C-alpha positions in Angstrom: 12.7 -17.4 5.7 9.1 -16.4 5.9 8.2 -13.9 8.7 4.4 -14.1 9.4 4.4 -10.7 11.1 6.1 -8.9 8.3 4.0 -10.9 5.7 0.8 -9.7 7.4 1.9 -6.1 7.2 2.9 -6.3 3.6 -0.4 -7.9 2.8 -2.3 -5.1 4.7 -0.2 -2.4 3.1 -0.9 -3.5 -0.4 -4.6 -4.2 0.2 -5.2 -0.6 1.6 -3.0 1.6 -0.7 -0.3 1.8 2.1 -2.8 2.7 5.0 -2.0 0.6 8.1 -3.7 -0.1 11.5 -2.1 -0.3 14.9 1.4 0.9 15.7 2.2 1.9 11.9 -1.0 3.9 11.3 0.6 7.2 11.5 4.1 6.3 10.1 5.7 6.8 6.8 6.3 3.3 5.4 7.2 1.7 2.2 7.8 -1.7 0.7 11.3 -2.1 -0.8 11.8 -5.0 -3.2 15.5 -6.0 -3.9 16.9 -8.8 -5.9 18.3 -11.5 -3.6 22.2 -11.6 -4.0 22.5 -15.3 -3.9 19.0 -16.5 -5.1 18.3 -13.8 -7.6 14.7 -13.7 -6.4 12.8 -10.7 -5.3 12.9 -10.0 -1.6 10.3 -7.5 -0.1 11.0 -5.6 3.1 8.7 -3.3 5.2 10.7 -0.3 6.0 10.0 3.3 7.4 11.2 6.2 5.3 11.9 10.1 5.5 11.1 12.6 2.7 14.2 14.2 1.2 13.2 16.4 -1.7 13.2 14.3 -4.8 14.3 11.2 -3.0 13.4 9.1 0.0 15.6 8.0 2.8 15.8 4.6 4.6 17.9 3.3 7.3 19.6 -0.1 7.5 19.2 -0.5 11.2 18.1 -4.1 11.5 16.8 -3.2 15.0 20.4 -2.3 16.1 21.9 -5.7 15.1 25.4 -6.3 14.5 24.6 -7.6 11.1 23.2 -5.5 8.1 19.8 -6.3 7.0 19.5 -8.8 4.0 17.9 -6.1 1.9 20.8 -3.7 2.3 23.3 -6.4 1.4 21.0 -7.2 -1.7 21.1 -3.6 -3.0 25.0 -3.5 -2.6 25.0 -6.2 -5.3 22.0 -4.8 -7.4 21.1 -1.3 -6.5 18.0 -1.3 -8.9 15.0 -1.7 -6.6 11.3 -1.4 -6.6 9.6 1.0 -4.3 5.9 0.8 -3.3 4.5 3.7 -1.3 1.0 2.2 -1.2 -0.2 4.9 -3.7 2.5 4.5 -6.3 5.0 1.7 -7.3 8.2 2.7 -9.2 11.7 1.6 -10.0 14.5 3.5 -8.1 18.1 3.6 -7.7 19.4 2.7 -4.1 22.4 4.8 -3.2 24.0 4.3 0.1 25.3 7.6 1.5 28.9 7.9 2.4 31.2 9.9 4.5 30.1 13.4 5.5 26.9 13.2 3.8 25.9 10.0 5.6 27.0 11.5 9.0 25.0 14.8 8.4 21.9 12.9 7.3 22.1 10.3 10.2 22.5 13.1 12.6 19.4 14.8 11.3 17.4 11.4 11.7 18.7 11.0 15.1 17.3 14.3 16.0 14.0 13.4 14.6 14.1 9.9 16.4 16.5 9.3 19.1 16.2 5.5 18.5 18.6 5.7 15.6 21.3 7.0 17.8 20.7 4.2 20.4 20.8 1.6 17.8 24.2 2.9 16.6 25.6 3.3 20.0 24.8 -0.5 20.5 26.8 -1.8 17.6 30.3 -1.6 16.0 28.9 -1.4 12.4 28.1 1.9 10.8 24.4 1.9 10.3 23.7 2.7 6.7 21.5 5.4 5.2 20.3 4.9 1.8 18.7 7.2 -0.7 16.1 5.9 -3.1 15.9 8.0 -6.4 13.1 7.4 -8.7 14.4 6.3 -12.1 11.5 6.6 -14.6 10.2 9.8 -16.1 6.4 10.3 -16.0 3.7 8.9 -13.8 4.6 5.7 -11.7 3.1 2.5 -12.4 -0.4 1.9 -11.3 -1.6 5.4 -12.0 -4.5 4.3 -14.2 -6.6 7.1 -15.8 -5.9 10.9 -15.3 -8.8 11.0 -12.8 -7.2 8.1 -11.0 -3.8 9.8 -11.0 -5.2 13.1 -9.6 -6.9 11.2 -6.7 -3.8 9.4 -5.9 -1.7 12.6 -5.9 -4.3 14.3 -3.8 -4.2 11.5 -1.3 -0.5 11.8 -1.0 -0.7 15.5 -0.2 -3.5 15.0 2.3 -1.7 12.2 4.1 1.7 14.1 4.2 0.2 17.4 5.3 -1.7 15.6 8.1 1.6 13.9 9.2 3.5 17.3 9.2 0.8 19.0 11.0 1.0 16.2 13.7 4.9 16.6 13.8 4.7 20.4 14.2 2.0 20.1 16.9 3.9 17.7 18.9 7.4 19.2 18.5 6.8 21.4 21.6 9.6 23.0 23.4 12.1 20.8 21.4 11.5 23.2 18.5 11.6 22.3 14.8 14.3 19.8 14.0 16.3 19.7 10.8 14.3 16.8 9.4 10.9 18.4 10.1 12.1 21.4 8.1 13.1 18.9 5.2 9.6 17.3 5.6 8.0 20.8 5.2 10.2 21.9 2.3 9.6 18.6 0.4 5.9 19.2 0.8 6.2 22.8 -0.5 8.4 21.5 -3.4 6.0 18.8 -4.2 2.9 21.2 -4.2 4.6 23.6 -6.4 5.6 21.1 -9.0 2.1 19.7 -9.0 0.3 23.1 -9.2 2.7 24.3 -11.8 1.9 21.2 -13.9 -1.9 21.8 -13.5 -1.7 25.6 -14.4 0.5 25.0 -17.4 -0.9 21.7 -18.8 -4.2 20.3 -17.4 -6.1 23.5 -17.0 -5.4 24.8 -20.5 -6.1 21.4 -22.0 -9.4 21.1 -20.2 -10.2 24.7 -21.3 -9.5 23.9 -24.9 -12.0 20.9 -24.8 -14.4 22.4 -22.3 -14.8 26.2 -22.4 -17.8 25.9 -20.0 -15.1 25.2 -17.2 -13.7 28.6 -17.5 -15.2 30.0 -14.3 -14.4 26.9 -12.3 -10.8 26.8 -13.4 -10.3 30.5 -12.8 -11.3 29.9 -9.2 -9.0 26.8 -8.9 -6.1 29.0 -10.4 -6.9 31.7 -7.9 -6.5 29.1 -5.1 -3.2 28.1 -6.6 -2.1 31.6 -6.4 -3.2 31.9 -2.8 -1.6 28.6 -1.7 1.7 29.8 -3.6 1.8 32.7 -1.1 1.3 30.6 1.9 3.9 28.2 0.9 6.5 30.9 0.3 5.6 32.2 3.8 6.1 28.8 5.2 9.5 28.4 3.5 10.5 32.0 4.9 9.5 30.7 8.4 11.6 27.6 8.1 14.7 29.9 7.9 14.2 31.4 11.2 15.8 29.8 14.5 12.5 28.8 16.3 9.6 29.3 13.8 6.0 29.3 15.0 4.9 27.1 12.2 1.4 25.7 13.4 -0.7 28.8 12.5 0.6 28.8 8.9 0.4 25.0 8.7 -3.4 25.2 9.7 -3.9 27.8 7.1 -2.5 25.7 4.5 -4.3 22.7 5.7 -7.7 24.6 5.4 -6.9 26.2 2.1 -5.4 22.9 0.5 -8.2 20.7 1.7 -10.9 23.0 0.4 -9.0 23.3 -2.9 -8.5 19.6 -3.4 -12.2 18.9 -2.7 -13.2 21.6 -5.1 -10.9 20.3 -7.8 -12.1 16.8 -7.5 -15.8 17.8 -7.7 -15.1 20.1 -10.6 -12.7 18.1 -12.7 -12.7 14.4 -12.2 -15.7 13.7 -14.5 -14.0 15.5 -17.3 -10.7 13.6 -16.6 
């Protein structure tokens, strides 16, 4: 049954590469398309998510209803789903977490947002947590040229770092929760993979075709090395009980923003 409010959000999400206005402006949101278990037709839901390393986590809360959401029932029948993050679209396997893993992850999410616990307390069903694991190898659909792919990846890093910076700044006396630690570690992992790929692949390929870029790429590689040191320091801080993350996050924000700007100015025309 059509939902004008949700339909409007989906339209805005797709029109603005995942950027939203209003209450969802600073939230991690995605579109999840499942196959209807009775109709066989695609069904798109607008859902919040949490980073979790190589996968994303979504919660089948249905606003605390006593019934599971349709999209969850659909993926139990057919776990192959389509994920739209606004910047990328890809096929994923939807895996409901079970037993101790589900309970540990759900507790982590309740710590991040007590609303999940309130929803669970108000219903007799076990609210499911689902992991979305990307299936394909290589760039997601909709990447376009190498230049377009680079801009999309950089946009993801800029947005995620801004969200993490806000989360750290507002954590206050509550301290750094388990999910925020996962958010930070996922960002570190993503930047490490991206920079490793650039240093070992894109940079050498560009130098072979355009030796005049040698000085600029040397500077970019030096910035990779600096960022790697700061990311290692951030990971070390995350192992302490009550880390003071904000100064290190601010250093990474400044370095990464300058690096991404420099890289785009220097390389986009060649890509």
